[in-house]
N, C-alpha and C positions, 0 to 999 in steps of 0.2 A: 396660488391662493392657499392660505393657511387657515384652517378652521379650529377654533378653540372652544371646547365644551366645558362649561362651568358646572359647579356642583348641583345647581338647580335644574340642570338639563338644557339650559339655553345655550345657543351657539353664537359665536362671534367670528365673522370672516375678516381676514387681514390680507392686503395685497402683498405684503412682504413679511418675512419672519419677524414677529414682534418679540420684544423682551417682556418679562413678567411685569415690569413696571409699566410698560406701555399698555398692556392688557388691563391692568388695574386702573390706569388713567382713563381708559375708554369706558369703564364702568361708572366711574365717578371720582371727583376730586377728593372726597373724604376717604375713599378706599385707597387711592393712590398715596395719600399722606400716611395712612395707617399701615400700609404694606411693609412687612419685614422680609418676606421671602415668598416663594411659590412652591407648590407641590405639583410637579409635572408628571402625570401618569404614576403618581404615588411617590415620586422621588423629590426630595427637598433640594431646592436650588436657590441661588441668589436672585434678587429682583433684576439684576443686570443680565441674567441668563436669557439667551435668545432661543426661541422655540422654532425649530427648523422644519417641523412636520406637524400634521394634525395631532392634537393631543387633548387630554383632559387636564384642566388646571384648577387648583384651589389657591386662592390668595391667603397667605398666612399673616395674621396680625398678632398683637400681644394678647388677644383674647383666647388664642389657641395654645394647647400644651406645647406644640412645636415652636410657637413664637416665644414662649417663655424660655424654653431651652436655648433658642438662638440668642436671646438677650443675655443669658448667663454665659454662654460661650463667648460672645463678643466682649462681654465685660472682663472675662479672663484675659483676653488679648489687651484690653485697655489697661489692666493691672500691669501686665508685662511692659507695655509702652511707658507707663509712669515710672516703673522701677528702673528701666534703662535710662530714662532722662535724669533721674535723681542719683542713680548709682551705676554709672556707665560701665564699670568693671564687672558688674553682675552678669552671669550667663543665664539665659532662660532655657528651660528644658521642656516640660510638658505642662499643659493647663487644661484639664478636662472639666466638663460639667459633672456635678454630683448632686445628690438630693438637696433641694432648697438652695443651691448655689454653685460654687465653683472653687477651684484652687489652682495655683500655679507654683511649680517648684523652681527654685533658684539656687545657683551656686554662687556664694559670696564669701568674702574673706572673714566676715564677722557676723554674729547673729543680728538679725533685725530687732530693734527695740520697739516698745509701744509708741514712742515718739516717731520712729521711722514709719510705722503703720499710719499714723495720723498724717504725716507729710505725704505719703504715697496716695492716700485716699484724697487729700486735697488736690494733688496734681491730677488725679483721675478726673475729678470734677472740672478742673480747668481745661483738660484735653477734650472732655466730652462737650464742653461749651463751645469749642472751636468748630464743632460739627464737620469734622474732616471726613471726606469720602473714604469708604473701605473698599479697596480695589483688588481684584483677583488677577493674578497672572500665572502662567504655566512655564516651567523650565524642565529641560532634561535632567535626569537624576544627577549625573556627574557634575553638570554645571551648577546645580543647586548646592551640591556639597562644597564646591569651591567658593561659591557665593557666601556661605555661612562661615567657612573657615577664614575667609578674608576679614570677616567681622569679629573674629575671635569667639564665635559661637560653636565651640567644639561639640557640645552635647547635641545641638541641632544637626551638625554634620554627621555625627554617629547615628542618629535616628534615620537620616536619609540614606546612609550607607547600607542600612538593613533592608532597603527597598530594592527589588530586582532592577538590574542595570538598564533594562529596556523600557522602564516605565518613566513617565513624566511625573512631576510633582507640582502641586499648586501652592502658591504663596499669596498671602494677603497683606496689603500695605495700608497703613493709616498714618498720614503725616510722614514723619521720619522713621517710623518703626515698621519693619516687615517681619512676618512670622510664617513659619511652615504650618500649613493647615489644609485639610481637605474641604473645609467649609461645610455649609454656607455660613454667611454672616449677615448681620443687619446692614442696611445701605450706608450708614454713616454713624460716627461716634455720637452725634446729637441725639440718637435714639436711646442712649444709655444714660438714664437719669436717676434711677432709684436703686442705689446699691450701698453696701457698707462692707468694709473689711472687718473680719471677726477675730482672727488669731493667727499665730505662727506656730508651726509644729515641725518636728524633724521628720525626714523621709530619706530613704536610700534610693540612689539612682537605679532605675529599673526595678525597684522593690527588692533588691538583693542586698542583704546585710554585708556581703563581701565588698560591695561598692562604696564609694564615697557618700557621705551624708550631705543632704541638701536641706534647704529651708522651704517649707511648704506654707504659703500664705493662703488662708481660706477667706472667702468672701461670700456674700449673698446678693442677689439681684432680683428685682421684682418689676412687674408691669406698672405699678402705681405706687404713689407715696403711702396710701392707706395700706396696701398689701405689705409693703416693707415694714411699716410701723406695727401692724398686727403680728408679723413674724417676730420682730424684735421683742414685742411684749410677751409673746408666747415663750421665747427663749428665757426671758427674765423669770417668768412663772415656772418654767421647767427647771431652772436652777434652784428655785426655792423648794421644788418638789423632788429634787434629786434623791433617789432612794439611798445612795451611798452616804450622803451627808445625814439624812434622816435616820439611817440605820445606826450611825454613831450617836447622834444626839438623843435618840430614843432608846438606846441600849438594846438594839434588836439583834445585831450580828456584827461580825467583822471579817475581813479578808486578811490573809497572812502569807508572806512570801515562803514560809515553811511548807506550804501546800497550795501553790498557785492554782487558781481556777476552782477552788472549793470553798465552801462557806462554813464558818464557825458560828453556829447559832447560839445566841445567849438565851437566857431563860425567857425573857419577854418575847423575843423573836420566835422561839420554839413554840410558845403558846399560840402565836398567830398561825404558825405552820400547822399545829395540831388542829386548830379550828377549821382550817381549809381542808386538811386531809379527812377529818371526821365528817365534815359536811359532804365531801365527795364520796366517802364510804357509804353514807346514807343514800346518796344518789344511786350508787351501785345497787344497794340492797333493794331500794324501792322500784327499780326499773329492770329487774330480772337478770342482774349480773351475778356471776359467781366470782368472788375474789380469790385469786390464786397468787402464788409466789414462785418465780423461777430463779435458777442459780445465776450468779454474777459472771461466771466463767464458762464458756462453751468451746468445744473443739473447733479448730480452724476449719476442718472439713465441712462442718455444718454451715458455716458462713459462706463457704465456696458454693455449696449446693443451692443456697437461697439466692445467690447473686450479690450479696452484700459485700463479700470480700473484694470483688473487682471494683465496686463503687466507693467503698468507704475505708479500705484498709489503711490509707494514709492517716486517717483520723481514729484508728482503733489502737487501744493499748493491748499489747500482746505479752504473753508469758510462756514459759516452757517448763514441763515437768516430765521426767523419765522419758526424754526424747520425744515428747508429744507436744504439739503446739496448740495454744489456746488463745482466745481473745476475750477481754472484758466486753460485755455486751454494750453496744451503742444504742440498741433498741431491744424491745421485748418480744417481737413477733415470732422468731424461731422457737423460743421457749414455749410459747402458747400452743404452737402446733404440736410440739412433743407431748404436751399435756393432753391435747385433744386426741392424740393417737393411742392413749392408754385405754384399752378396752374397746369393745365394738360399739360404734355409734349408729343409731338408726335415724331415719328421716323424722321420726317422732321426737327425737331429742333436739331438733333444730327449730328455730335458731338457738344456738348455744352461745351465750355471751360471757366472755371472760374479762375480768378487770384486774389490774395490778398497779400498785404503787411501786413501779419498777425502778431500781437504782441503776442508772446508766452512766457510762463514761465515754467521752469523746475527746480526742487529743487535739483540742483547738489551739491554734497558734497564740502565743502570748499577746501579740498585738491585737488580737480579736476579742480578748477577754474584756468584760465590762460589768463591774460590780457583781450582782447576783443575776443580772439579765442574761449574761452569756458566760458559762462556766464549763469546767471539764467534767465535773461530777454533779449529776442532777437526778431528780426523781420525777418520773412521768406518771400522770393519771392515765396509764395506757390501757386500752381495751381492744379486744378483737371479737368480732361477731362471726361465727361460722354459720352459714345459711345456704339455702338453695338459690338458684338464679331467680326464681319466682318471688323470693322474699326480699330481694335487694331494695326495691322501691319502698315498700312499707317500712323497712328498717331505717332507711335514710330519712324518710319523712318524720318518723318518731324521734330520731336522733336530733334533727334540727329543732324540733319543739322542745326537747329536753335541754339542749344547749342554750336556747333562748331563755328558758326559765333560770338556769344556773347563772348566766351572765347578769340577768336582771337582779338576782339576789345579791350579787357582788357589787351592784351599783352601775352596771354598764347597760345603756339602753339603745345604743347605736351599733349595728353590726353591718359590716360590708361582706358580701358573699361573692367569692371568686371560684370559678370552675377551671381548674388547671388540667389541660388536656395532654395527649400523648407527646412525649419527647422523642427526639430522633433515636437516642440510645435507649432501647426498651426491650422487655421480654414479653412473650405472649403474642397471640395472633391478632390481626387487624379486626377480625370478627369479634373477639372478646373485648377489645378496646372499644369498638362501636357500641356494644351492649352496655359496657360500664359507663361510658360517657353519657349515653342516652339516659340511663337510670339516674345519674346524679342530677342532670339538668331537669329531668321530669320531676324529681323529688322537690327541687326548689320551686318549680312552678306550682306544684300541689300545695306547697307550704306558703304560697303567696309572697315569695321573696324575689325581689329584683336581683340580678346577678350580672357579673361581667366575666368574660372569658379571658383566661391567661394561656394562650396557645403555647404548647411545648413545655409547660412548667410542671407537668405531672411527675409522680415518682416513676422510677424505672419499671415498676411492676404494675402500675395502675394509675388512672386519673383520680383526682381528689377535689373535694370542696374545701376551700380555706375560709375560715371564719375570722374576720379581722375586726377587732374592737376599736371604737373611736372613743378616746378618753375625754376628760373634762376640759382640756385645753386644745382639743382637736388633733392630737397625735394618733397615729394608727398602730395597733399592735396585733400581729397575726398570732392567734393562740390555738383555736380549735381546728380540727380537720377530720374528715372521713374519706377513706380511700377504698376503692373497689379493686380487689385483687383476685384474678382468676388463675394465677400462676404459682404462688408460693406453696399452697397446700399440695398442689400436684407435684412440685419439685421435691417435697419431703414425703410424698406418698401418703398423705392423710386422706382417709376415705370414710364414707358413711354408707349404710345400706339403704338404698332407695326403696320406695313402695313396691317396685317391680322385683325386688330382690337383687338388683344390679348394684355393684359397688361403684360409687361416684365420688369425685373430688368435690369438697364443699367450696363455695365462694367465701373468701375471707374479707371482711370489712375491718380495716385498721382505723381506729378512732381515738381521739384524745379531746377532752373538753378544755381543761386549763393548760394542757401541755406540760412543760416543765414547771413544777411547783415553785422552784426557786425564782424563775423568771416571772411567774404569775404573781407571786407575793411582791416582787419588785414593782410590777405594774400597779398592783393594788396600793402600795405605799405612795406611788406618784399620783395615781388617780385621786386619792383622798388627801394628798399633801401630808401624809402621816397621821391625819385625824381619822383613823379607821372607825367604821360604824361600831356601835356598842357590842354587837354580837361577835365582832372580830377583835376588838381592842384587847391588848394583853392585860391592861388594867381597866376594868369597867367603872369602878367607883373608888374614890378616896374619901375616907371619913376622917375629919379633923375637928379637934376641940379648940375653943377660943382660949380657955385656961385649963389648968390642972383640975379645977373643980368639976369639969364635965368629962374627965378622962374615962371614968367607969361607964358612964352612959354611952360615950362614943364607942367604947369596946363592945357594949351590948348591941349597939346598932350594927357594927361590923360583923358580929357573930350571927345576927339574924339574917343579914344579907348572904353571908357565907353558907348558911343552911339552905338558901335558895339556889345555890350553885353559882353565885355571882363572884367574879374575880375582884377582890377588894384588897386595899391596903389601908392600914390605920396609921395616921400621922399624929403622934402625941408629943412631938418635939416642943421644946420651950422656945418657940419663935413667934413673932407677930403673925396674926392670922392672915393679913394681906400678903406677907412674904410667902407663906405656905400656899396660898391660893395661886399666886403668880407662878411659883415653882411647878405646881401640878398642872397649871394651864399650859406651860411650855412643854410639858410631857404629853400634852394633847389627851388627857384623861377625859372621857365623855361626861362624867358627873363628879362634882365635888360636893360632899355633904358637910355642912358646917353646923356644929351644935354648940349652943351657949346655954345659959341658965333657963331662958324661956323655952327653948326646944326640949331641954331635959325635963322641965316641969310638965310639959304637955305631951310628951312622947312623940315629938315631931322632929323634922330635920329641915334646915334651910338648904335649898337645892340650887346649885349653880351648874348650868349646862355649858358644855364646851362652846367657845365663841363668846365668852363673857355674857351669857344669858342668865339673868336672875329669874328663876322660876318661882321664887317665893318660898314660904314655909308651908309644909304639908305633913300630914300624919305619915309616919314611916310606912304603914301598910299601903297607903296610896302611892308612895314612891315605888315600893316594891312591885306593885301592880303595873305601874307605868313602865318600869325598867324591863320586867319580864315580858310585857307586851311588845316593847321595842325590839327585844332580842328575838322573840318568836317570829315577829313579822319582818325581820331583817331591815329595820328602819335605819 
């Protein structure tokens, strides 16, 4: 007798060892039809898997995250199946699931064309319609190697040869195609209905540039037609919002091969930068932070003491002077500890909050660079709070409230909270980690925030809360963080004098709200599709005249706005007014003021707001009041 325990606690007895599919069928025909796999005692298995002993079982459908991953994994195999039918000489290599989809790498004598992709996708649809069973079998390693060599699949044979000789390997067959895979997979190709091939890119075998280059075909797959369409629509919208394209079109910045991974800010882009930085500077000032500035280069020995050298040295730029080794700082924390150590600190000085717009460098691989979102040189709104253990909870609660206010001002209203707990490789005692994790979780509870746990994702020196923004089209961006660190101040022998007169090491809270300013500005550009709110826009107002007869009045309007601190430009070109309006609209200027004879005579302006909104004619004073109100209230 085999007893199967279901997620609701109910139990089902079976006279013989049942398969996952048989258990699903015993529950109901609907579940049997929907079942993609099973989770037996937490392990994901095929529906054909036979359960030989009492176990807990959850049936996996396309409503589950595991089910969606299975659909994508199986669609990757369907892609390889279609490629082998259309291009028999192509060799298949690896095809994993990635975020929102999958890819498969192929070795083929010529590049795949867009027409090839269309043909491959069409064949995938045809193969899926055949609803062929996906069947697993197991072979000894050496037999599997010979099996794939006989098919001319030398990459597969090489993969299997890296597996220990005494291990068996599993293969999955659908129709005439068989692939190496640990599985599991959906029961049949008929379950694969909602997919699309996206693009082809280059990739090196095993990710090594010394190896041959392959072709990587990317695709996406979803549980429903609506989900697929929503994703494709989001991609279209994301392309329109791409900060790299908008950066060029709006003359904000550019990237140059003369300095890869760094940003060349143009005047308009630097204006946006300054608005973000000055806003954050006010946040520092109004919330008890002391702004400091540390050096760019620090002795290698310091990084060794903090533990950063062991963790990050591959991503650190190094230099040498007078037989002494240095590193450009990839983060600001050691420098802040050295500032803290200057002079005697008392418990009365705590909490002591330092903030810095710290210039950092990280030697990111070229392939990982992405516009201004991922660069090698960046500036962090970095801060560190030195406090006692008793202060951690209150500081974390106050920080979350502050961060929520900042994000709202920038136009973000949805925040996802994640608590990243201790990794296997870490410093500090379990006792200190227990205290730190408890404080972070309790702070979110007190703040009324729902949260999820990310086990093992903490920094090597302490757990953290990650604050992830959800943007206008549903994408997620991890920006803010606060990390509780009991170790680093101790490693660098930073102390304060406690009320008892005893010298103690402070707890260090590492925190950033926007994180990298470069990345955050990229996120802002994409969030607002380049149409930044008036308080952030590099040009807030354009004043333009219909004819030369109003040029002097237009100039006086521009001067009046400039006296109010408004960022304005004056357009007195001898062009048709509709042409000028269209041109400035494409530059996403929040307000265009048009003046003609009527406006000149009455001291008014005709106001056009971004988005082709005609706000009508109003006295200049009324417009100034509206604009300054919008800017002050971050509208």
